[in-house]
C-alpha positions in Angstrom: 30.7 7.0 11.1 34.1 8.1 12.3 33.2 11.7 11.6 30.2 11.4 13.8 32.3 10.0 16.6 34.8 12.9 16.2 31.9 15.4 16.4 30.7 13.8 19.6 34.1 13.8 21.2 34.7 17.4 20.2 31.4 18.5 21.8 31.8 16.3 24.8 35.4 15.6 25.8 35.3 12.4 27.9 38.2 13.7 30.0 36.1 16.6 31.3 32.5 15.6 30.7 30.4 13.9 33.4 30.0 10.2 32.6 26.2 10.2 32.5 26.1 13.4 30.4 28.5 11.8 27.9 26.4 8.6 27.6 23.2 10.7 27.1 25.0 12.7 24.4 26.2 9.5 22.7 22.7 8.1 22.7 21.3 11.4 21.2 24.0 11.3 18.5 22.8 7.9 17.4 25.9 6.1 18.4 24.5 3.9 21.2 23.3 1.1 18.9 23.7 2.3 15.3 21.3 -0.2 13.9 18.4 1.2 15.9 16.2 3.9 14.3 17.1 7.5 14.2 16.0 9.2 17.4 16.2 6.0 19.5 19.9 5.9 19.9 20.7 4.8 16.4 21.2 5.8 12.8 19.4 3.0 11.0 22.9 1.9 9.9 24.3 -1.6 9.4 24.8 -3.4 12.7 28.5 -4.2 11.9 29.4 -0.4 12.0 28.9 -0.5 15.8 32.4 -2.1 16.0 33.8 1.0 14.4 32.1 3.3 16.8 33.1 1.3 19.9 36.7 1.1 18.8 36.9 4.8 18.2 35.4 5.7 21.5 37.5 3.2 23.4 40.6 4.6 21.9 39.5 8.1 23.0 39.0 6.8 26.6 35.3 7.4 26.5 33.2 5.7 29.3 30.9 2.8 28.4 27.5 2.0 29.9 28.7 -0.9 32.0 27.0 -3.5 29.9 27.4 -6.4 32.3 25.4 -4.5 34.9 22.5 -3.8 32.5 22.7 -6.9 30.4 19.0 -7.8 30.8 18.0 -4.4 29.6 20.3 -4.3 26.7 20.0 -8.0 25.6 16.4 -8.7 26.3 14.2 -5.7 27.1 15.5 -3.3 24.5 14.9 -5.6 21.4 11.4 -6.4 22.7 10.5 -2.8 23.3 11.8 -1.8 19.9 9.8 -4.6 18.2 6.5 -4.4 20.0 6.5 -1.1 21.9 4.6 2.0 21.0 6.5 5.2 19.9 5.8 6.6 23.4 7.1 3.5 25.1 10.3 3.5 22.9 11.1 7.1 23.8 10.3 6.6 27.5 12.3 3.4 28.1 15.2 3.0 25.6 17.4 6.0 26.5 17.6 5.5 30.3 17.9 1.7 29.7 21.0 2.2 27.5 22.7 4.8 29.7 22.2 2.5 32.7 20.1 5.0 34.6 17.4 2.4 34.9 18.2 -1.3 35.5 15.8 -3.9 34.2 15.0 -7.5 35.3 12.9 -10.3 34.0 9.7 -11.6 35.7 9.1 -14.8 33.7 9.8 -18.0 35.6 7.6 -19.2 38.5 7.8 -22.0 41.0 5.5 -24.1 38.8 6.5 -22.7 35.5 10.3 -22.8 34.7 11.1 -25.0 31.7 7.4 -25.0 30.8 7.2 -21.2 31.0 3.8 -21.1 29.3 2.2 -22.8 32.3 2.7 -19.6 34.3 -0.1 -18.7 36.7 0.5 -15.1 37.7 -2.8 -13.4 37.0 -3.5 -9.9 35.6 -7.1 -8.7 35.7 -8.3 -5.6 33.9 -9.5 -2.7 36.0 -10.3 0.3 33.9 -7.1 1.6 32.5 -5.0 -0.6 34.7 -4.3 -4.2 35.3 -4.1 -5.7 38.8 -1.4 -8.4 39.0 -1.0 -11.1 41.6 1.5 -13.9 41.7 5.0 -15.0 42.4 8.1 -15.0 40.2 11.4 -16.7 40.9 15.1 -16.8 39.8 15.0 -13.1 39.0 18.4 -11.6 38.5 18.9 -8.0 39.4 15.4 -7.6 40.9 17.0 -6.0 44.0 18.5 -3.2 41.8 15.9 -2.9 39.0 13.6 -0.1 38.3 11.6 -1.9 35.6 10.8 -5.5 34.8 9.5 -7.3 31.7 6.6 -9.4 33.0 4.4 -12.2 31.7 1.0 -12.7 33.3 -2.1 -14.7 32.5 -5.0 -12.6 31.3 -7.4 -15.3 30.1 -7.4 -18.7 31.8 -10.1 -19.9 29.5 -7.6 -20.0 26.5 -4.9 -22.6 25.9 -1.8 -21.8 27.9 0.2 -20.2 25.1 -2.7 -17.9 24.1 -3.9 -16.4 27.3 -0.7 -14.6 28.3 0.0 -10.8 28.1 3.3 -9.0 28.3 3.8 -6.0 30.5 6.4 -3.6 31.8 6.2 -3.6 35.6 7.5 -0.8 37.8 9.6 -2.5 40.5 9.0 0.4 42.9 5.2 0.1 42.7 3.2 -0.8 45.9 2.8 -4.6 46.2 6.2 -5.6 44.7 8.3 -7.5 47.2 11.8 -8.7 46.4 13.4 -11.5 48.6 17.0 -12.8 48.0 17.6 -16.4 47.1 21.0 -17.6 48.2 22.9 -19.7 45.8 25.5 -22.5 46.1 28.1 -19.8 45.4 27.1 -18.0 48.6 25.7 -15.0 46.7 22.1 -13.9 46.3 22.4 -13.0 42.7 18.8 -14.2 42.1 15.6 -13.2 43.9 12.0 -14.3 44.3 9.4 -11.6 43.6 5.9 -11.5 45.1 3.3 -9.4 43.4 0.3 -8.5 45.5 -2.4 -6.3 43.9 0.2 -4.5 41.8 -1.3 -2.0 39.5 0.2 -1.7 36.0 -1.3 0.8 33.5 -2.5 -0.6 30.2 -0.1 1.9 28.6 2.7 -0.3 29.9 1.5 -3.4 27.9 3.7 -4.6 25.1 1.8 -6.2 22.2 -1.8 -7.2 22.1 -3.8 -8.6 25.0 -3.4 -12.4 25.1 -0.6 -12.4 22.6 2.2 -12.1 25.1 3.8 -15.5 24.2 4.6 -14.1 20.7 6.3 -11.1 22.4 8.1 -13.4 24.9 9.6 -15.5 22.1 11.4 -12.4 20.9 12.8 -11.8 24.4 13.8 -15.4 24.9 15.6 -15.7 21.5 17.5 -12.5 22.2 18.3 -13.7 25.7 19.9 -16.9 24.4 22.0 -14.9 21.9 23.0 -12.5 24.7 24.2 -15.4 26.9 25.8 -17.7 24.4 26.8 -15.3 21.6 28.3 -12.3 23.4 31.3 -10.7 21.6 34.6 -11.6 23.2 38.2 -11.5 22.0 40.2 -14.6 21.2 41.1 -16.4 24.4 38.6 -14.3 26.3 36.4 -15.3 29.1 37.0 -18.4 31.2 39.3 -20.1 28.7 41.6 -17.1 29.0 41.8 -17.4 32.8 42.7 -21.1 32.5 45.2 -20.6 29.7 47.0 -17.9 31.8 47.2 -20.2 34.8 48.7 -22.9 32.5 51.4 -20.6 31.3 52.2 -19.2 34.7 52.4 -22.6 36.6 54.4 -25.1 34.6 54.6 -27.4 37.6 50.9 -28.2 37.2 51.2 -29.5 33.7 50.9 -33.1 32.5 50.6 -34.5 29.0 47.0 -35.6 29.7 45.9 -32.2 31.0 47.7 -30.5 28.0 45.7 -32.5 25.5 42.4 -31.7 27.3 43.3 -28.0 27.5 44.0 -27.8 23.7 40.6 -29.4 23.0 38.9 -26.9 25.3 40.7 -24.0 23.7 39.7 -25.2 20.2 36.0 -25.5 21.3 36.1 -22.1 22.9 37.5 -20.6 19.7 35.0 -22.4 17.5 32.2 -21.1 19.7 33.6 -17.6 19.5 33.7 -17.7 15.7 30.2 -19.2 15.6 29.1 -16.2 17.7 30.6 -13.8 15.1 28.6 -15.5 12.4 25.4 -15.5 14.4 25.8 -11.7 15.1 26.3 -11.2 11.3 23.0 -13.1 10.7 21.3 -10.8 13.2 22.1 -7.9 11.0 19.6 -9.3 8.6 16.7 -9.7 11.0 15.5 -11.1 14.4 17.3 -14.0 16.1 16.0 -17.5 15.3 16.5 -20.9 16.9 20.2 -20.8 16.1 20.6 -18.8 19.3 19.5 -21.9 21.3 22.4 -23.8 19.8 24.8 -21.2 20.9 23.5 -21.0 24.4 23.5 -24.8 24.7 27.1 -25.0 23.5 28.2 -22.2 25.8 26.7 -23.8 28.9 28.4 -27.1 28.3 31.7 -25.5 27.5 31.6 -23.3 30.6 31.0 -26.3 32.8 33.8 -28.3 31.1 36.3 -25.5 31.4 35.5 -24.7 35.1 35.7 -28.5 35.9 39.1 -28.7 34.2 40.4 -25.6 36.1 39.5 -27.1 39.5 41.3 -30.3 38.5 44.3 -28.4 37.2 44.7 -26.4 40.4 44.7 -29.5 42.6 44.3 -28.7 46.3 44.2 -25.0 45.6 41.2 -25.5 43.3 39.2 -26.9 46.3 39.6 -23.6 48.3 36.8 -21.1 48.1 37.6 -17.4 48.3 34.5 -16.0 50.0 31.1 -17.5 50.8 29.7 -14.4 52.4 26.1 -13.6 51.5 26.2 -10.8 49.0 23.7 -9.3 46.5 25.9 -8.5 43.5 25.0 -6.2 40.7 26.5 -8.5 38.1 28.0 -12.0 37.6 31.8 -11.8 37.6 33.2 -15.1 36.2 36.7 -13.9 35.7 37.1 -11.8 38.9 36.6 -14.7 41.3 38.4 -17.9 42.1 38.1 -21.3 40.4 35.7 -22.7 43.0 33.3 -19.9 42.3 33.5 -20.4 38.6 32.9 -24.2 39.0 29.8 -23.7 41.1 28.4 -20.7 39.2 28.8 -22.5 35.8 26.3 -25.1 37.0 23.6 -22.5 36.5 24.5 -22.0 32.9 22.5 -25.0 31.8 19.4 -23.7 33.6 19.3 -19.9 33.1 18.0 -18.6 29.8 16.3 -22.0 29.0 17.4 -25.3 30.3 19.6 -27.4 28.1 16.9 -30.0 27.8 14.4 -27.5 26.4 17.0 -26.0 24.1 17.7 -29.5 22.6 14.0 -29.8 21.9 14.0 -26.4 20.1 17.0 -27.4 18.0 15.5 -30.8 17.2 12.1 -29.3 16.1 13.0 -25.9 14.6 16.5 -26.5 13.2 16.6 -30.2 12.4 12.9 -30.5 11.5 12.3 -33.5 13.7 8.7 -34.3 14.7 7.4 -32.5 17.8 6.8 -34.3 21.0 3.1 -35.3 21.6 1.3 -32.7 23.7 -1.5 -33.3 26.2 -1.8 -29.6 27.3 -3.8 -28.2 24.4 -7.0 -27.4 26.3 -7.9 -24.3 28.3 -5.2 -23.4 30.8 -7.6 -23.5 33.8 -8.4 -27.2 33.1 -4.7 -28.4 32.9 -3.4 -30.3 35.9 -0.9 -28.4 38.0 
């Protein structure tokens, strides 16, 4: 693997090669995600060898693909396209997705279908080789910068709600797609609402079989939870690192009680990080399972506890807010803003990617084997109360 990296660097010196040209060359060399198939940015190699590639390229000063900006594409769209896409779809979408030339967003949640995602009502009606889509989506990160979206729409209202859904790739530049900002408590408009009015999507952009979109969506959702809760970070990385640095630099803020709490938070953060390492090792053997829900649940609670501790540690300074100007950012920057921002933004961690309540149900039923909750929504979707 190191020899392949050296060959790439010899042919495309990162000091003199255009950034995008280098990223394309890296993809074509199979060093983008080495566990992917040959010809699709990978070498069909063990997933753990990616660390070797990344370390070698980082040491050589090679550019990365700015993964935080394209996290939805990398963590959610790509695994789904790889699993359910046709060969033509894989070759069309994966390369520009990985290089960051095309940003992706997720058109899943709706005003009446958030935690109960399968209750979604956006309709897709077949019209020859196309589908005509009408509906509204909400809480859509990166919709204002995205070229493509992964979309769930109802194609058969006569079937039960989980069975009448189909999964599409939607062109965000198509006529009828309208993106409006949603301002958050942080002041930013990181999220959006998206209105779809007679949007035409070719059947060639369908992922999976008609009316089997829920099966496809589960792959996306499981990967999303791993991406949110199980991202690779170094020891004392992320928010716990920011708080630990503040603690070391400001001894005047310390008290024995705060010290005890910080040690517990540090230990939880390290335990979560190591659990994430184990989870990514399990991924090498197959698709993510419900374990990702546990990671995401623990991450959300920890992020909120750390951000709350930081505000308390900072005292009056923690109550100040750096900038409440309306902005539409390309990414979420937890460590680059102040403690007030982190405290407010962390509140969304228990909602995005599956609410903590829903994740507890998944863990109870699929990990602990507890009985499922009684359901009353088993008839045709069109007959369900809304």
